[in-house]
Every structure is written in C-alpha cells, then in structure tokens.
N, C-alpha and C positions, 0 to 999 in steps of 0.2 A: 534447641531447634532454631533454625535460621528464620529470617523474616519471610522468605519464600514459602517455607514449609507451613508457617503459621497462616499465611494467606490461603494456602491450599486447604488447610483444616477449616478455616473460617468459611471459605466458599462451599465446602462440603456440608458444613453445618447449616448454612443458609439454604442450600438445596434440599437438605433433609427436612428442614422446617417448612419449606414451600410445599414439598410433597405431602407432608403430614397435614398441613392446613387445607390443601386441595382435597385430600381424602375425607377430612372432617366436614368440609362444605358439601361434598357429594353425598355423604351419609345423612346430613341434615336435609338436603334436597330430597333424598329418597324417603326419609321419615315424613316430611311435609306432604309429598305427593301421595304416599300411601295413606296417610291419615285423612287427607282431603278426598280420597276416593278416586283420584285421577290415575292411579296405578294399581293394577291388580296384584294379588299376592303371588301368582305364578310368575309374573314379570319381576317382582321384587326379589324372589328367590333366585332368579337368574342374573340379577344386577351385579356388575363387576365389583362395586363398592360394598355389597352386602356380605361379602365373604367373611369378614372378621366380626360381623354382628352375630349375636346369638339368636337362635330360633325364637327363644322366649321374648327377647327384646323386639324382634321383628313382628311377632304376633301382637305384642302390646302396642305397637305403632298403628295397628288396624283401628279404624273408627269404631268406637263403642266396645272395645275389647280391653278389659283391665287385667290386672295381675292374676286374679283368681281364675278368670276364664282361660288365660294363656296357660297357667299351670295345669288346669284340669285337662285341656286339650293335649298338652304334652304327656301327661300321665296316661290318657286314653291311647295315645299313639306310641307309648312306651319309648319316649325320647327324653333325654336328660335336658334340664333347663339351660345348661351352659354349653350346649352343643353349637359350634359355629356353623353358620349357614354354608360356608365354603367347604365343609367336610361332609355335607349331605350327599347321599347317592341320588341318582335320578329317580329311583323307586321311592326313596324317602320324601323327596320333593313332591312327587305325584301323590303320595299318601297324605301328606300335609294339606295340599290344595284340595284334594277330594274330601277330606274330613271337614275342613273349614267350609267348603261349598255345601256340604250336606247339613251342617248345623247352622250355618249363617249364609243362605243363598243370596241375601241382599248385598254381601260384600263383593260378589262377582260382577255386579252391574256397574257400568260407568255412569256418572251423572249426566 
C-alpha cells in the first residue's frame, strides 16, 4: 500500500471512531434523560439512537425498573429480551407504551 492509501484508511478509521463515539454519547444521553424522567418512553422508543438498543435495556433504563420487572413485562408482552428497538413495529411500540402506562402510570408524567 502506498502512503496515500494508508492515509485514506487512517482517515476512514478516524471517521468511523468519531461516529461510534457520537452514537455512544447519544445513547448515554438518552439513558440519562429517560432515567431522570425528562424523557417519556414513547419518545425514547422513537429516538434515532435507540434503534440498536434492546427493548429490555431500554426498559431497564426507566426509573425504578429493574431486570426482573423488565423481564416480566417482556414476557407479558410476548417479546424476546434481545429484540432491538429499531425492529419494533408501530403496533409493538404502542403496545409497550400502553402496557407500561397501565402498570406504572407514574412513568408517563414529566417532573
């Protein structure tokens, strides 16, 4: 490989790392906003950076929701734990938000 090709590869790697770091920062911001109650579940499910997060993980990010609660809710909804948010249908998103609102109405209120 020539020096020019190596420079192109290095630039592409740096760009990929920048994009990955940005995505991680956005997911961390999403987690923080959701846990603090400043973001509702319905908005989090539509967030562009939530696509690669599993539904289980997103539910665990809710305030006062642990692993067993998230697992129970997914079992009741007949969804697998490793289902990515980005693959949910509109109907599944609506079902999840309706179920959570029914069992935990306090999560739908903004502080």
